[in-house]
C-alpha positions as CSV (number, residue, x, y, z in Angstrom):
1,M,2.9,-33.6,-10.3
2,V,4.1,-30.0,-9.3
3,G,1.3,-27.4,-9.0
4,K,1.9,-23.7,-9.4
5,V,1.9,-20.4,-7.5
6,V,0.0,-17.3,-8.3
7,I,1.1,-14.1,-6.7
8,A,-1.7,-11.5,-7.0
9,G,-2.7,-8.1,-5.8
10,A,-6.2,-7.8,-4.2
11,G,-6.3,-4.0,-4.4
12,P,-6.7,-1.4,-1.7
13,G,-9.5,-2.9,0.3
14,D,-12.6,-2.5,-1.7
15,E,-13.9,-5.7,-3.2
16,G,-15.1,-3.7,-6.3
17,L,-11.5,-2.9,-7.1
18,L,-10.5,-6.6,-7.4
19,T,-9.5,-7.3,-11.0
20,L,-11.3,-10.0,-12.9
21,R,-8.1,-11.9,-13.2
22,C,-7.6,-11.8,-9.4
23,L,-11.1,-13.0,-8.9
24,E,-10.5,-15.9,-11.2
25,A,-7.4,-16.8,-9.2
26,I,-9.3,-16.8,-6.0
27,R,-12.0,-19.1,-7.4
28,G,-9.4,-21.5,-8.8
29,A,-7.0,-21.8,-5.9
30,D,-6.5,-24.9,-3.7
31,V,-4.6,-22.8,-1.1
32,I,-4.9,-19.1,-0.4
33,I,-2.3,-17.4,1.7
34,Y,-3.6,-13.9,2.3
35,D,-2.6,-10.6,3.9
36,R,-4.2,-8.3,6.4
37,L,-5.4,-5.5,4.1
38,I,-7.1,-7.5,1.4
39,P,-10.9,-7.1,1.1
40,R,-12.1,-9.7,3.5
41,T,-15.2,-10.3,1.5
42,A,-12.9,-11.5,-1.3
43,L,-12.4,-14.8,0.4
44,R,-16.1,-15.7,0.0
45,H,-15.3,-16.4,-3.7
46,A,-12.9,-19.2,-2.7
47,R,-14.1,-22.6,-3.7
48,N,-15.5,-25.1,-1.1
49,G,-12.6,-26.9,0.5
50,A,-9.9,-24.4,-0.3
51,E,-7.4,-24.0,2.5
52,L,-7.2,-20.4,3.8
53,V,-4.1,-19.3,5.6
54,F,-3.8,-15.9,7.2
55,A,-0.3,-14.4,6.9
56,G,-1.0,-10.8,7.8
57,K,1.7,-8.4,9.1
58,E,1.5,-5.2,11.0
59,P,4.1,-3.2,13.0
60,G,5.5,-5.4,15.7
61,R,3.2,-8.4,15.0
62,H,3.5,-10.9,12.2
63,A,1.1,-13.9,11.9
64,M,3.8,-15.6,9.8
65,E,7.4,-14.6,9.0
66,E,8.4,-14.3,5.3
67,D,10.5,-17.4,5.2
68,E,7.6,-19.4,6.6
69,I,5.3,-18.0,4.0
70,I,7.7,-18.9,1.2
71,K,8.2,-22.4,2.6
72,L,4.5,-23.0,2.8
73,M,3.9,-21.8,-0.8
74,I,6.6,-24.1,-2.1
75,D,5.5,-27.1,0.0
76,K,1.9,-26.8,-1.1
77,A,2.8,-26.4,-4.7
78,R,5.0,-29.5,-4.5
79,E,1.9,-31.4,-3.4
80,G,0.4,-30.5,-6.8
81,K,-1.8,-27.7,-5.5
82,V,-2.6,-24.3,-7.0
83,V,-1.4,-21.8,-4.4
84,L,-2.6,-18.2,-4.4
85,R,-0.5,-15.7,-2.5
86,L,-2.9,-12.8,-2.1
87,H,-1.4,-9.4,-1.3
88,G,-3.2,-6.2,-0.5
89,G,-2.7,-3.5,-3.1
90,D,-0.1,-4.5,-5.8
91,P,2.2,-7.4,-4.9
92,F,5.4,-5.8,-6.2
93,L,4.9,-2.3,-4.8
94,F,6.4,-2.4,-1.3
95,G,5.2,-5.9,-0.9
96,R,7.3,-9.0,-0.9
97,G,5.8,-10.4,-4.1
98,F,9.0,-10.2,-6.2
99,E,11.1,-12.0,-3.6
100,E,8.4,-14.7,-3.3
101,C,8.3,-15.0,-7.1
102,L,12.1,-15.5,-7.2
103,A,12.0,-18.1,-4.4
104,V,9.2,-20.1,-6.2
105,L,10.9,-20.0,-9.5
106,G,14.2,-21.0,-7.9
107,A,12.4,-24.1,-6.5
108,G,11.5,-25.1,-10.0
109,I,7.8,-24.2,-9.6
110,P,5.8,-22.2,-12.2
111,C,4.8,-18.8,-11.0
112,E,2.3,-16.3,-12.3
113,V,1.9,-12.7,-11.2
114,I,-1.3,-10.7,-11.3
115,P,-1.0,-6.9,-10.8
116,G,-3.3,-5.2,-8.3
117,V,-4.7,-1.7,-7.9
118,T,-2.3,0.1,-5.6
119,S,-3.4,2.2,-2.6
120,A,-0.9,4.8,-3.5
121,I,-3.1,5.9,-6.4
122,A,-6.5,4.5,-5.5
123,V,-6.7,6.1,-2.0
124,P,-6.0,9.7,-3.0
125,E,-8.4,9.4,-6.0
126,S,-11.1,8.0,-3.7
127,F,-10.9,11.3,-1.8
128,L,-10.7,13.3,-5.1
129,I,-7.0,14.2,-4.8
130,P,-5.1,14.0,-8.1
131,L,-1.4,13.0,-7.9
132,V,-0.6,14.8,-11.2
133,L,-2.5,17.8,-12.5
134,R,-1.9,20.1,-15.5
135,G,-0.3,23.3,-14.3
136,V,0.2,22.0,-10.8
137,S,2.1,18.7,-10.8
138,S,3.9,16.8,-13.6
139,S,5.7,14.3,-11.4
140,V,5.1,12.0,-8.5
141,A,7.2,9.8,-6.2
142,I,5.8,6.9,-4.3
143,V,8.0,6.0,-1.4
144,T,8.0,4.0,1.8
145,G,8.2,5.7,5.1
146,T,9.6,2.6,6.8
147,E,12.6,0.8,5.4
148,D,13.9,-2.6,6.4
149,P,16.9,-1.9,8.7
150,S,18.5,-5.2,7.5
151,K,19.3,-3.4,4.2
152,G,22.1,-1.5,6.0
153,R,21.3,1.8,4.3
154,R,18.4,4.1,3.6
155,F,17.3,4.4,0.0
156,V,14.8,7.2,0.5
157,D,16.5,10.6,0.9
158,F,13.7,12.9,1.8
159,Q,15.9,16.0,1.7
160,R,16.9,15.3,-1.9
161,L,13.3,14.2,-2.8
162,A,11.8,17.5,-1.5
163,T,12.4,19.5,-4.6
164,A,12.9,16.6,-7.1
165,V,9.2,16.0,-7.8
166,N,5.9,17.9,-7.4
167,T,4.0,15.3,-5.5
168,I,5.2,12.8,-2.8
169,V,3.1,9.9,-1.7
170,V,4.3,8.1,1.5
171,L,3.1,4.6,2.4
172,M,3.8,3.1,5.8
173,G,5.0,6.4,7.1
174,A,2.8,6.8,10.2
175,S,5.5,6.2,12.8
176,R,8.0,8.5,11.1
177,I,5.8,11.3,9.9
178,G,7.5,14.0,12.1
179,E,11.0,13.1,11.0
180,I,9.9,12.9,7.3
181,A,8.3,16.4,7.5
182,R,11.4,17.8,9.1
183,E,13.6,16.3,6.4
184,L,11.4,17.7,3.6
185,I,11.5,21.2,5.1
186,S,15.2,20.9,5.4
187,G,15.4,19.9,1.8
188,G,13.6,23.0,0.6
189,L,9.8,22.5,0.9
190,K,8.0,25.3,2.7
191,P,6.4,24.6,6.1
192,E,3.1,25.7,4.5
193,T,3.2,22.8,2.0
194,P,-0.1,21.1,2.2
195,V,-0.4,17.5,3.3
196,A,-3.3,15.1,3.2
197,I,-3.4,12.2,5.6
198,L,-5.9,9.6,4.3
199,T,-6.6,6.9,6.9
200,R,-8.5,3.6,6.7
201,A,-9.7,4.3,3.1
202,F,-12.3,1.8,1.9
203,M,-12.9,0.8,5.6
204,E,-15.2,1.8,8.3
205,G,-14.1,4.9,10.2
206,N,-12.1,6.3,7.3
207,K,-11.0,9.9,7.6
208,V,-9.2,12.7,5.9
209,V,-6.9,15.2,7.7
210,I,-5.7,18.2,5.8
211,T,-2.6,19.8,7.3
212,T,0.8,21.2,6.5
213,L,4.4,20.1,7.0
214,G,4.9,22.8,9.6
215,S,1.9,21.6,11.7
216,I,3.2,18.0,11.5
217,V,6.7,19.1,12.7
218,A,4.9,21.1,15.5
219,G,3.4,17.8,16.7
220,K,-0.2,18.9,16.0
221,V,-1.0,15.7,14.0
222,T,-1.1,12.1,15.0
223,V,-1.1,9.6,12.1
224,E,-2.7,6.2,12.4
225,N,-2.2,3.0,10.5
226,P,-3.0,2.3,7.7
227,S,-2.6,5.8,6.1
228,V,-1.6,7.1,2.8
229,I,0.1,10.5,3.0
230,V,0.1,12.9,0.1
231,I,2.4,15.9,0.1
232,G,2.2,18.8,-2.4
233,D,0.1,21.4,-4.0
234,V,-2.3,18.8,-5.5
235,V,-3.7,18.5,-2.0
236,Q,-5.1,22.0,-2.1
237,Q,-6.7,21.2,-5.5
238,G,-8.2,18.0,-4.1
239,L,-9.6,20.0,-1.1
240,R,-11.5,22.2,-3.5
241,A,-13.1,19.1,-5.1
242,M,-13.9,17.6,-1.7
243,E,-15.7,20.8,-0.6
244,M,-17.7,20.9,-3.9
245,A,-18.6,17.2,-3.4
246,G,-19.6,17.8,0.3
247,M,-17.0,15.3,1.6
248,K,-16.0,15.4,5.2
249,Y,-12.5,16.2,6.3
250,E,-10.6,17.7,9.2
251,K,-8.2,20.6,9.1
252,V,-5.3,20.8,11.5
253,Y,-3.1,23.9,11.2
C-alpha cells in the first residue's frame, strides 16, 4: 500500500507561528525530513518512533542534495509511510516545495501541501516594520538575492525593480548585498533610501541594523545569514515604532 507525502511550511522559526495543520502533520508523520531553519522545538511533537531526517542546507554545505531528498520521500512513501517534508517558512516561497510536489505526484504518490508563515512578512512585522502602509507604500516585491546559476539567466533585475515598487524585501541576499545596493541606486533609488537588515529573527542573538543603500555601497555594513533585508521608506516608519516600543537596534550611516 502506497503512503503519502505532506509538504509543509513550519514558519519563520518561532514554534508559536506553526499552523495547527502543520502541527497535526508533525504528530501524524512516520518520517519527517526537516530543514535547518524550522523551530527545533517543533520536532518534540513528533510521535514516538517517528524517523527524523535532517536535510538542512546552508551556503556551501548541504546535509542532503535535492535529488537525494526527493528519492527518500518517494522511497519511504512507497513503503506505505506518511512522509512529512518540513520546510522553514513557506514551502513554495523560494523553497523547493513545488519541485518536490511535482516529483512525488509524478511517481504516483498522493501529495498534500500545507502553507507556512513566510519570514518575508513575519520577520519585518516582528520588528514593527510594515511592508505596505497607507500614504507610504502600496506595493511590495519579495525577491531572492541568490539565484541558482544553473538557470542560465537572472530573473531578478534590481535596476528595473528599483522604481517599480515601493518596498523591496530581499531574502538570501547577504553575500550580494553590496552589488544589490549598487544596482538599486543605478536603477533610480537614492543613496539615502533606508534599509533594515533583520538578522536571526526568532533566534538568540537577533539584531536589527538600520542603514542606507549608500552606506551599504560604501562597505560600512556586513550582513550575516540568515537575514531579511527590507528596502524603502517603510523602514523609517518602522523605526519610529521601534523607538516608541523601546526596541534595540543599531544605526550604521
